[in-house]
C-alpha positions in Angstrom: 43.9 -6.3 95.6 43.2 -9.5 97.6 42.4 -9.5 101.1 45.0 -10.7 103.6 43.6 -13.2 106.0 45.0 -12.8 109.6 42.2 -14.6 111.4 40.4 -17.5 110.2 37.5 -19.4 112.1 35.7 -22.6 111.4 32.4 -23.2 113.2 30.0 -26.1 113.0 29.6 -29.7 114.0 31.5 -33.1 114.0 32.6 -32.5 110.4 34.0 -29.2 111.3 35.8 -31.0 114.3 37.6 -33.1 111.7 35.7 -36.5 112.6 36.5 -39.1 109.8 40.2 -38.0 109.5 41.8 -39.6 112.5 45.4 -38.8 113.5 47.3 -39.8 116.7 45.7 -37.8 119.5 42.5 -37.0 117.9 41.1 -35.5 114.6 42.4 -33.4 112.0 40.0 -32.7 109.2 38.9 -29.7 107.2 39.9 -26.9 109.6 43.6 -27.6 109.8 43.9 -28.6 106.2 42.2 -25.4 105.1 44.3 -23.3 107.7 47.4 -24.7 106.0 46.3 -22.4 103.0 46.4 -19.2 105.3 49.8 -19.7 106.9 49.8 -16.3 108.4 46.4 -16.4 109.9 45.5 -17.1 113.6 43.1 -20.2 113.4 40.1 -20.7 115.7 37.8 -23.7 115.6 35.4 -23.8 118.5 33.2 -26.3 116.7 32.0 -29.6 118.6 30.3 -33.0 117.9 26.5 -32.8 117.8 26.4 -29.1 117.2 23.2 -27.7 115.6 22.7 -24.3 114.1 21.3 -22.9 117.4 24.5 -24.2 119.1 26.8 -22.3 116.7 24.8 -19.1 117.2 24.6 -19.2 121.0 27.8 -21.2 121.9 30.4 -20.7 119.0 29.6 -17.5 117.7 30.7 -15.4 120.5 34.3 -16.8 120.5 34.5 -16.4 116.6 33.6 -12.8 116.9 36.2 -12.1 119.6 38.7 -13.5 117.1 37.8 -10.7 114.7 37.9 -13.1 111.7 38.9 -12.0 108.2 37.5 -15.3 106.8 35.0 -17.8 108.4 33.6 -21.2 107.3 30.2 -22.4 108.6 29.6 -26.2 108.4 26.6 -27.1 110.1 22.9 -28.2 109.6 22.9 -32.0 109.0 22.2 -32.6 112.9 19.2 -30.4 112.5 17.9 -32.3 109.5 18.2 -35.6 111.4 16.0 -34.4 114.3 12.2 -34.9 115.1 12.0 -31.1 116.1 13.3 -29.7 112.9 11.9 -26.1 112.3 12.8 -24.6 109.1 11.8 -21.1 110.2 13.6 -21.4 113.5 16.7 -22.8 111.6 16.6 -19.8 109.2 16.5 -17.2 111.9 19.6 -18.9 113.6 21.6 -19.3 110.5 20.8 -15.7 109.2 21.9 -14.5 112.7 25.2 -16.3 112.6 26.1 -15.3 108.9 24.9 -11.8 109.5 27.0 -11.2 112.5 30.1 -12.7 110.8 29.6 -10.6 107.7 29.0 -7.5 109.8 32.2 -8.2 111.7 34.1 -8.0 108.3 34.6 -11.7 107.6 34.4 -13.2 104.2 32.0 -16.3 104.8 31.6 -19.5 103.1 29.1 -22.1 104.1 27.5 -25.3 102.5 24.5 -26.6 100.9 24.1 -30.3 101.4 24.2 -33.4 99.3 21.5 -36.2 99.3 23.0 -38.1 102.2 20.7 -41.1 101.7 22.9 -41.9 98.5 25.7 -42.5 101.0 24.2 -43.9 104.1 21.9 -46.7 103.1 18.4 -46.4 104.7 15.2 -48.2 104.4 13.0 -46.8 101.6 10.6 -44.6 103.7 13.6 -43.2 106.0 15.6 -42.6 102.7 12.8 -40.4 101.2 12.3 -38.7 104.6 16.0 -37.7 104.8 15.9 -36.3 101.2 13.0 -34.4 101.7 14.5 -33.0 105.0 17.8 -32.1 103.4 15.8 -30.3 100.7 14.1 -28.1 103.4 17.6 -27.5 104.9 19.0 -26.2 101.6 16.2 -24.0 101.2 17.3 -22.3 104.3 20.9 -22.2 103.2 20.0 -20.8 99.6 17.9 -18.0 101.4 20.7 -16.9 103.8 23.4 -17.1 101.1 21.2 -14.9 98.9 20.6 -12.4 101.5 24.1 -11.8 102.7 25.9 -12.6 99.3 28.3 -15.0 100.9 30.1 -17.9 99.2 28.6 -21.5 99.2 30.0 -25.0 98.5 27.4 -27.3 97.1 28.5 -30.6 98.4 26.3 -32.3 95.8 28.7 -30.9 93.0 32.0 -31.8 94.8 34.0 -34.3 92.7 33.5 -37.7 94.0 30.9 -36.6 96.4 29.2 -40.1 96.4 32.4 -42.2 95.8 33.0 -44.7 98.7 36.6 -43.4 99.1 35.3 -39.9 100.0 33.6 -41.2 103.2 34.8 -42.4 106.4 34.1 -45.9 107.9 30.8 -44.5 109.3 29.4 -43.2 106.0 28.3 -40.0 108.1 31.7 -38.1 107.9 34.2 -37.4 105.2 37.2 -39.5 105.0 40.8 -37.8 105.0 40.3 -37.5 101.2 36.8 -36.0 101.7 38.1 -33.6 104.3 40.8 -32.6 101.8 38.3 -32.1 99.0 36.1 -29.9 101.4 39.2 -27.8 102.4 40.1 -27.2 98.8 36.6 -26.2 97.9 36.4 -23.9 101.0 39.7 -22.3 99.9 38.6 -21.7 96.1 35.3 -20.1 97.5 37.2 -17.8 100.0 39.4 -16.8 97.0 36.2 -15.9 95.1 35.2 -13.8 98.0 38.4 -11.7 97.7 40.6 -13.6 100.2 44.5 -14.0 99.5 45.0 -17.8 99.7 48.2 -19.4 100.0 49.4 -23.0 99.1 46.4 -25.1 97.6 45.1 -28.1 99.6 46.6 -31.3 98.4 44.6 -34.5 97.8 47.3 -36.8 98.6 46.5 -38.5 101.9 49.3 -38.3 104.4 49.7 -38.2 108.2 46.3 -39.9 108.9 45.8 -43.2 110.7 45.0 -46.1 108.2 41.5 -47.5 108.6 41.3 -51.2 108.5 38.2 -53.8 108.3 38.5 -54.1 112.0 37.6 -50.3 112.3 34.6 -51.0 110.0 33.3 -53.9 112.1 33.8 -52.1 115.4 32.0 -49.0 114.2 29.0 -51.0 112.9 28.6 -52.9 116.2 29.2 -50.1 118.8 28.3 -46.9 116.8 26.4 -47.7 113.6 23.5 -49.7 114.8 22.8 -47.4 117.9 23.1 -44.4 115.7 20.6 -45.8 113.1 18.2 -46.7 115.8 18.3 -43.2 117.4 18.0 -41.3 114.2 15.5 -43.8 112.8 13.1 -43.0 115.7 13.6 -39.3 115.1 12.8 -39.6 111.4 9.9 -42.2 111.6 7.1 -39.6 112.1 8.5 -37.4 109.2 8.8 -40.6 106.9 5.1 -41.3 107.8 4.0 -37.9 106.8 6.1 -38.2 103.6 4.4 -41.5 102.8 1.0 -40.1 103.5 1.6 -37.2 101.1 2.8 -39.5 98.6 -0.1 -41.9 98.8 -3.0 -39.2 99.1 -1.4 -36.2 97.6 -1.8 -33.9 100.3 1.1 -31.5 99.9 0.1 -28.7 102.1 2.2 -25.8 103.0 5.7 -26.9 104.1 8.0 -25.2 106.3 10.4 -24.5 103.4 7.6 -22.3 101.8 7.4 -20.5 105.2 11.1 -19.8 104.9 11.0 -18.4 101.4 8.4 -15.8 102.8 10.0 -15.3 106.2 12.2 -12.5 107.2 14.3 -12.9 110.3 13.2 -10.8 113.3 16.5 -8.7 112.9 15.5 -7.6 109.4 11.9 -6.8 110.4 13.2 -4.4 113.1 15.6 -2.9 110.7 13.3 -2.1 108.0 
């Protein structure tokens, strides 16, 4: 018998906030679209723009646990991948703590492993390779946590139309309304596989959002796109240089992802 979902929480970053799916008064996005498939559930979304995995652990998780969730979606990690202080071991500890706490609270949990965003957001060659390598490290962390806790996972690389233009918002960083709908549908399917009772399916017909015009594209490029590329480019340049060095001289070394595979979170060490 399927589990009734009386409390649904969505945690994460700007995608979890709904950025990319504008409606009058703010954003809609994956959370409300998913919540519509659980009409009897209380819905909580403490996510915020710019959140990293540590932010979810320390700032969002306490509120989520107070909601006593039956189902939880975790959508975070890309902001970590884009920063110069990326640390796969620390990321693993934080993500493991978040997922472990939600599972211990009785929630059915679904998270994501990430697509190759360099195929969506066009970057110069070295930065593109650096971002792809960093996303691979992030996915190593996600895979390890998913295996350990047996939770659901949506592989964004395999979502239908993952790299199609219409799936992405004007900034090419966040899903469009259609992209958010595809995400919500995929999350609902994974929660059903986790034994949750799911109501009406998420529709893919775009309704209720604000139409994006060429003017929005131009305004974003001038006021947001170029400044963002400058900030994140500076963050990724040292990593890009390391990627180039290894490709030229064959110095693979022992990467952070290898450390993750052999790493057990502090909680697990104490419990064993």
